[in-house]
N, C-alpha and C positions, 0 to 999 in steps of 0.2 A: 631080413632088412639091416641096410647099412645104420651103424650108431649114429651116423649123421642126419637119417630122416626126418626125427621128429625134431627137434631143434631148426632146424630148414624152415620145412612147415610151417612151426608156430610161429618163427620171425616173418616170413615170407606172408602169411596166411594164405595156403597154399595146403590143400588135401596131401595127408600122408602116399597115399597110393600114386599120385601124381610126381610127387619129388623121385619115389622112388621106382618109378617108371623111367623119371627122365636120367638118374643116377644111372641104373642097369644099362640105359640105352649111351652111355658115353663109357661106361667099362667096356660095351660091345665094342667101342670105336665110333660110334655115329657123332654127327658134326652138327652145330647148333640148325643149321638152315633146312638141314633134312630132315631132323626132328621137330622143328615147326612145320614144315611144310607136307611131309609125308609118314607122321608119327600122331599125328592129331588125335586119335582114339584110344593108342596108350596114356597119352598124357591130359587128356581132357582138354585140349586146342590151346595149351600155353603158347605163346608166342616167345619172337625170339628173346625180348626184353627179360620176360619171366623166367627164359631158360637160364637166360647168360648169369641173370640173380642167384640161380640154384646152385652151376658152376662155380660163382665167386664166392658162393657162403660154403660150399664143400674145402675149397680150397684155404679158404680162414679157418675152419674148424680143422682140417689137417694141421694147419700150422699150430693151431691153439695147442691140439693133443701133443704134438711133440714137444712142444715148450713147456704144457705140463709135467711131460715127462723125464726131461730134462732137470728141471724142479726136485721133483721127487726124488728121483737120484741122488741127486745132488746133495738135497739133504738128509737124506738116507746114510749115504757116505759118509757124513759129517758126524753120523751117530746120536741126529737133533730130532728125529721125526719121532710126530709122538700122534697119539689117536686124534684129539682136540685139532694139531697144524692137519692133517690129514682132511681130516672133516671140513677144515676151511679153504683147502686146498681142491676140495671137490667139489664146493658151493660157488668157486668164482666161476664168472660168466664172461669176464671181459682180460685180455691181456695187461692191463692198467691192474688188475685187482689181483692177477697172479704176481706180475713184478713188486708188487706193493707186499704182499705176503714174504714173496723171498727175499725181499729187501736187507733185512738182518742177518741174513745167512749167505749173501753173495759176496765173494770175492774183493777186498778191495784194498786201495792202495794205505799206507799206514794213515789216522785219523786221529785229531786232539784227543777225544775220546778214546782209542785205543791207548795213546801216550799216558791218559791221563790213569787208566784202568793197571797199567805197566806198572804207574808210580804209585799204587797203593790206595787210589779214591775212589773207587766205587763203593766201597761203605758209607762214604761220607754221603756221597748222591742218596744213596738208598735213606742216608738220616734226613736227606732234605725233604726227598720224595715222602717221608711218612707225615712230613708238617706239623711234628711234633713242637714242644711253646719251648725250644732248646737254648742255650748260650751258643749263639751261632759261632763267634769268634772262637771261644774255647775250645767248641767243637774244632774245628777247622784244625788250631794249633795243633791238636793230639796227630793230626797227620804231616805234620813238617817232617821234612827227611833231607839229604842230600840233593834230592831232585827236586823236592817242593822245598823254598824258600821260607815262605811265611804264609799267614792263614788265608791272605789274598790269593797266591797262587791257588793253596788248598780248594778254595771256593770256586775258581776259575776252573781247574781240575773238570770238579764235579758238575759244574755247571754244562761242560763240556759234552760228559758223560749222559745229563740227563737230556742234553739238544739232541744229541745222536739218537734217543731212547725215541723224544717226542718225533723226529724223524724218520725213524722206522717204523712208527705206530699204524698200520692199517686203517682202523678206525680215525684217526686224526686225517689219513693223506684222502680218504674218500668223501669225508665232509668239505674240508680245502677244496679237492677238486669239485665239489656240488658249488661250493662259492663261488670259484674261480667262474664254472659253466654260467652261472645267472648274474655275476657283478663284475666282473673283470671288464678292463676295458684295454684297448691295442692304443698306445701311447705313443707319439713319436716326436722327434725334435731335430730342428739343422745339428749338427756337428759343426763345433765353432769354426769360422773361416770358410767353412765350402756353402756359404749361401750361393755364391756365382758360380761354381762350378756345377752346384746340384741344381742352378735355379728351377730345371724341369720339374723339381719335387716339392716347387712353392708349396701348391696346398697343403703338405705333409710337415710344415717345417713348426708348426703348433696344431697337432692333430689327435685327437682321441674321441674315440667311437667302442661301445661296447661291443664285446666280441659276440654275442651272442644275434647281433646284427648288423656286422659289416658284410657288405659283399663280396663276394670274391676278388672282384679286379681291385678294389681298396687296398683287399690284404695281400695282395701280389704288388699292388704297385709298392706298398708300405716296405714289404719285405725286399723289393729290388732297389731302394733305396738304401734301405741299410746292408744289403749285400754289396752293393758299389759303393759306401763308405760315408755316404752322403746325410744318413739320419742313423740318430741312435732311439731306440724303441725299447718300450718294456710293457709287459704283458702281467697286470694284477690286479685286484679288486683293492678297496679303501683298506689300507696296513691295519684301522682300527680294529676292522670287523673280521678280520682274520686272527688276530692276536686276541679278540674278544671269542671266537669261538673256540679257541685252541686252549686258555684259561680256564673259560669253562669245563674243559675236559681233565683240567688239572689239580688248580687250584681251590683248596676247600676251605673254606676259614680265613681267619685273620691270624695265621700263625706266624710266627718269628722267623719260618721259613719262606715266608709268602714272595718277599720282595724277590730272592735269591731266584725262587723257579721261575717269577714272573722276567727275570734278568735272561733267564735260560729258554723260555719261550720265545721270547724277542730275538733272542741269537740263535735259537732251531729256526724259527721263520727267516728272517731275513737271510743267514747265511747259508739254508740248508733248501728248506721246503719251498718258498718263491721262488729260488734261482730253479729250483728240480722241474717245479711246477710250471715255471714261465716255458721252462724248453719244452716241456712236455706239451703244452697249450700249441707253442708256436710250431711245433710239427703237426697237432692235429690242424691247428687252421690250417697251415701250409696244405697239408692232403686233402682238406675239406677243399680249400680253394682251387687247388689242382684239379680235382674234380669237377667241380663246378666249369673251369674254365676247359675241361677237355669236353666233358659233355656239349660245352656250347661248341666246338673246334669238331666233335661227330657229327653235331644236327647239321653245322653247315657244310660238312664236307658231304654226305648223304646229301643233301640238298643239290650242291655242285655235281655229283658224280650220278643224281639223277636227272638234270637238266636234261631239257628238250632236244632230241639228236631232229637236224634237218632228216638223214636215213641216205640213203642210196643215192647220190646226186653227184653228176660230174660237176667237179668243185675249180673253181679256180681262187686260189688263196695268196696272199701277199702279208709279206713280214714288211711294214714300211719303213722309212727313213730316210730322211733328209740329205746330209752328205754323202753316204755311200750308196744311194738309192733303197728302191726296193723290188726286194728278191720275190719273183713271182713264180708257182707254180703250180700245173695244171692236172687232178687227180682225176684217176675215174668213179665207177661207181661203188667199187671196193677200197678205195682210198688208195690204190697204186700210182705210184708217180709217174707219171706222162713226159712232161715235159718242162724245165727249167728256162726263167728268163730273168735281167733286172732291167728295170724303169727308172726314168729320173723325172717323175711328175708334176714335182715340185722347181723346177729348173724353167722359167720362162719359155725360153728358146727351145725347150727340146717338149712342150705339150704336146702339140700337134701331132710330132713322130711318136709319141708313148702314147697316144691315144690309138693311132692306128695299129701299131701292136697290140695294144687290147683286143680288139677286135676282131684281129686276124686268129686271135687265140681262142678266144670265144666260140669262133666259127670252125675253124679246125678243129678242136675238141670237144664241138657240143655242148661248151659249158652252161650248168642249168643253174649256178648259185655263186656268188662271189662269198667269200671269207677274208676278212681285214684284220688283224690284229689290232687291238686297243691301246697299244702304246705311244712311243715319240710317230709324230705325222701320221696318225691314224685317223683323226678326224680329218684331216686334209686330202688323204687318199679315198678318203670313203666319200668325199664332196668331188674328188677327181673324176672317179668309178660313177657316182652317180649322175656327174654331168653329160656323161658318155648317151645316155637314154637309150640304154640296150635294152631296156622291160625286164630286166632279171634282177631278182631280190639281194638283197646286199646287207651282210651280218657285220657288226665288229663283234670280233672274238674276244674275248678276256683272255690276256696273252702271259697270265703270272705263273713262272715256273719254266714258259716254252723254251728258255734259254739256258736251263738246267737242263732240260732232255736232251738239249740241241750238243751239249757234252758229253752226253753220259752216256755210259758203256751201252744201255742198248740202244741210244741214237745211233752210235757207231758200226752194229753190228744190222742193223736195218738198212743203213747207207754209208757201206764204207767208202765209195765214192764221192759222197759229197761233202759239201765243207756245213758249216753249223749254221749257216745264215739258209742254207736251201732244206734242212731239217725242223729249222724253226717252223718255216713255212707251211713245210708240209703238216706239221704238227698243228699248226694252226686252221687247216684244213678239214682235219681229222678230228678236230674235236667238235668242230661244227656239227658235222657228218654223225659222230657217236662220242660224245664226252666222255661217259662211261670207258668205251673200250679203249680211248687214247690218253686218262687222265692216269689210268692204274698205273701208265707203264713209271710215272713220279713217285717219293717218297712225298706221302701228301702232306708232310711237315711244309715241304717247297709252295703250294698252292695257297697259302695267305691266305685262310679262313678264318680264321680264329681269334684269339686275345690273349696275350702274354704267352704264347707257346714255347718261348725257349727258356720261359722261368720255372714251367714246371716240369714235373716227374719225366723223363725223354723215355725211360721204359713201358709206362704205364701209358703214355701216348701214345707209343708205339703201337704197345695190345691192342688199346682202344679203338686206332683210327685202323688199323688191319682188320678187325672185327666188321667193322661200319663197310669198308671195303669188300668183302669177303657177304659180306651182307646184303649190299646193292645188287654186285654180280650175280647172286644167287636171286634174286627176286626176280631181275630182269630177264636171263637166260643168258646162255652164249650158243652163238652160233658154232657148231664145230668144225665146218669146213674154212671158215673167214677170221677165226680168233686166234690172236697171238698168243704167243706161249705165256705172256706175260698176265693177258688176260685168265688165259686157261687157268692158271698158278693160283687165282683165287677162287675156284671151281671147286665145291664141294668133294673132298676127300681126294683129291689131284694134286695140289703142290708143285714145287718146282721142278721135280726131279721128273714126276711122269707128265707134267706139260712138255717137258723137251722132248718126251719117250711118242707123246703123240706127236707134235709137229713132224717127230721123223718118221713117224709110220705114215704120216697123212703123205706127207712130201713122194713115201714109194707106193703108194695106192694110188694116188690121186688125189682124191677126194674118199670122205666117207660114205657111203650108201645106208650104214643101220647104224645104229646104237650097238647092237652085239658086236659087232666089229671091234669094237672098245676093248673084247676081253682077249684080242691078237695081240692088241698093245705089250710088250714086254712089262713085266712088273704090275701091270694094273688088273689086279685078281680080283675074285668074286664080292670082296668087302668093298673094293675102291668104287666099283662097278654101280653096286646099289648104292654109294654113297651121292657120287657124280651123275648118274646116268638122266636123271630127272631135269635137270640142269643146264642139258647140253641138248640144242635142236638141230635137225638136220634137215634142211629144207630139202622136198622134192627126191626124197628117197624111196626105199623099197617101202619101208614100212610107214604107213599114213600118219600113225600116231606121236613118229618119229622128230614130225616137226611141232609137239606140243610140250606141254609141264606133263602131262600125264606120264607116270613111272611104268618102266615094262613091263615091273613086277604087277600091274593092274592090268595088261591089256588082253588076258583071257578074260577077265571079269566084261571089259567094254565089247569084246565080242559077244558073248553070253548076253550082253542088253541088245546090241545088234540084233543076235538071234531072235531072243522072245518078242522083239517086236518084226521079226520080218525083213529086215532087211540088212543091208550089206553096212560094215562100221563107217565107211564114205559117204555115206546117206545121214550116219546121225552128226558127222561134224557141221554146225551151224544151223543145226535145225533144230528151234527151241521147242517146237509145237510136239517134235517127236519125244524129246529128253524131260517133257513134263511128265511124260507118261511114265518115267522111271520112277518105280518105288524103291528108295533108297535100303531099306530094310529086309528087302527079298533078296539084295545081294550080299548082305553084309557076310562078313567071315571073321575068325579071330586075330585074321592080319589084318584087313582091309575091313575095317568098320564103316558105319554112317556119314560121319563127319567126312574121312577120306573120299566116299563116296560124290557127295556132294558137290567136292572142291572136282573132282573128277567132272563132273555134270555140268559145274561151271567154267570147265576149260574148253569142253568140247564145244562149249555154245560159242567160243573165238578162241581156237586153239595159237597158241604162240603172240598172244596179244600182249606188247610191249606197254605195261604200263607207265612209261612217260609220256607225256602231252608233247605235241610238234611244236618245233620252232616257231616262234614268231617276230620278225623282223622290227627292230628299233629306231625311230628318228630324236636325235637329239636337237635341242634350240641351237639357234643361229647364235654360241658361243665358243668360244677355244681357249681360253685362259683366265686365272682366277682374277687377272684386272678387269673381263669382260662382265663379272659377276657384280651386282646390286644389290643391295638391303632392299626388299621390297619383291624384287622376281618372284613370278612363276614357273618354273620350268619342268621341263618331264624328265625324270631317272630314271638308273635302275640299282636295285639292292645289291650290294658286291661283297658284304660283310655282314653278321650280325653278333651283338655281344652282347652281355648282360645289360651295359650302362647304354646300349644305344645301337642304331643301325648307319652304317656308310652307304651312300648313294654317290654314284655316280652320272655327274650332270654333264659328261663332258670337255670337261675344263683340266684334265690330266690329273687334277687333286679331290680326293673324294671329299664329300661333306657328311655330317654330321648329324644325325637327329638324334636330339635325346631321348630317352624311353617317353619322357613326360611331353615332348612333342608328338609322338606317334600318333596315340588315339585320343579322342573325346573322354574316354572311357577310362580308369585307373588302369594300368596294368603294370607287372612288374617285370614281364618278360618279353622282349621284342619279338621275340619267334613266334609268339603267340597268334600274332597279328600280322607277321611279315615271313617272305620267304625270300629264299637268294635267288635274286635274277628276277625277280617280282616287278613289274614297272609300275612305277609311280611318280605322284605330283607332288612337287615340294615350293616352299615357299623360303625366300634366302633370308635368314633372321639376323645373320651379323658376317661380314667379311672380314679377316685378318690377314694383309697381302703378307706381311712379314714374316708371321709364321706358319703363313701357307695354311690358313686355317677355316673352314669352311660351315657357319651353324646355321643348319636346314630345319624345317617344320613338315609335316604330312599333315596333322590337324587342320593348320589354317588355311589350307587350300580348300578341306571339304567345309561343311555346311552341319557343325554340332549341334546337339541339343540344346544347349545353352542360348546359341544366336538363334536358334527357331523359338525357342521358348520365348524369348525377349520380345522377337517381332511377332509372334503373336501377341504377348500382351498388350504392344502398342498399337495392335490391328484392328481396333473398334471392334473384337468378336469375331473377325471374319474366320472361314475354316481355316484351318489347320493345314499342315502341308501333309502330304501322303506318309503313313507309318509314325506320324508324330500326334500325341494326345494334348486337345488346346487347354492350355496353361493358363490362370486368371491370378499366380503368386505375383504380387510387385516384385521387383528383382532383391530386396532387400529379405525376401523371404525363401528366395534360390537358394541350394545347397552355394556354400564357398566358392568351390571350382567354379560353377557353372555363372554365378552372380560374378564374380572377377570376369568369365570371357565374356558375358554380356555386357557390362558397362566398359569394356575395352572395347567392343565393336563400338559403343556410343559415342565415347568420348575419347578413344585412341588411346595411346603409352601415356 
């Protein structure tokens, strides 16, 4: 058993055997999607999040162990290791504790304390620490030499030594760290003469908030203002509380040395401890805020990648534009480019001719649906297509990152003979057909669905977003015969090299007819096959189960089930009345247990079912620019981005509006993603319009009947029956909860 199993199990509250199973599978080269999907019986059905946590904890513990080993070796080499010190090191459970223990032994630049020791002042420091009732000046005078000119200099040197000892005292640092955690505030002030240049940070010109309560977006905003040179920041508790805590640990009674020790304590805190802990907590706050922001980005990315696909349809896609026209492309059911064209539907004298051109393309290529980029001229192009009354669905497609794809190496490789506008239009069409397959070609950071994405740790952001893409791809499954190499590279166990080899082999043989053919792909061995096979689908192949998520290792088991029921395997698929007769326990083996068998039975009910819902068209209100937006309007919108402070809504005016978290729901929420999802269709009310700063404030809850409004209406209805789902409330407004009472009064009397 690994040394890390017990601490991981204890921290994550997971059974020892579950942690041990996951670590063993990792050691064998298994991936997170594979473990979560096909090794449930070994792990006790741990999900991807729990498996990822185990991996992260193991990584931390390895780093902690390496640092501990280094510290032990360094102190031992200095011949300063003792049994007591070793016991302290062994007892440490965090890196901060380790570093506090190591601090006195850590090589450092020459300090004031070192100089004072070299000048022979350590005995004087010890006299002061003993806190005897001595003649301070007389004692200090005895330490005057050619480098210590008078008693004051001697006392200053002694205090420097004491200050360093206080700073390097692990219990002192531990108590102060606790004080910082509980009582420190993050404070910011504007840098002198930077008020105008840093106006976007106006909210933080005079700002203070407990670090224990500060949300990630405010922390990142303050730190950005600090790094850009517009804000000065400080992180600390009240100085009096910190000094009182240290003094209680050092000062005993009221001896003649007390004042000297108090001066040393204040110097230790101001010069050494506070700056050190401020740096530590600034780093910790940044790390915590980064993780929060990365979590938001990852969840948004997951929702975007799992957006509803339109499926295999013949699509006419348009990349809109005014002056340069609209680039038109026709795609077949596989997303292959069939035709390109250019139209100018926004020039009055060309509308009729362009309408004929579109109608001809629709007829010639059997177009089934329109996809229009939602950027510049998107709404106007949408209206033009709808005015043709062709009876086909029209979708406005989010084109964030399409221009980045158009100029990328991937796009040039796919369409070497086409310009960037054609590539952009193709990408828009393919996004509608299958968002996941198209968006994996982009760097996730370019999709624009996070908060403060450029401020967070970029390595950690990439690591998390890549993991999210991998999770989504494997959750949906991949068609082995149509997938691009970029999509294949995210499949469990494959990667970029094997995805290239798969594409080359597919080109050689025409198409895969069996999953077993993967073993003929150069460098794709048994382990890689085990990891990837269940996530790859082959439609209309030689083996019926190849189109499902049933892993090849379980094919014999499915055949045994069919044989026992007296039918062929194909008779099992989709036949719930037969599948419910299967006793999972009967077929359980050491390799494939009951949990996996239940998954197999569920898969056989609907093999290869896409977990994503179908795409639905959306209609914006008859507004096109921010000048058309008026306070009080209630209009439809689409959720385009979710942050911890609110959600951004596209209402069709080229400028997303913000619904603050307090305006989302009638019930109290702290996380907008608890009630909203990306691409969700919502109704919003316009609360405020700032045309100068191009900001629109919106509300979702004010378009809905909330509990307070209904309760208030019932109270004033003379006892009539309450609305369905709501209980009659007879309390006067004054007795309602404050939030509901305010809503009720606002409803009656207005603002």
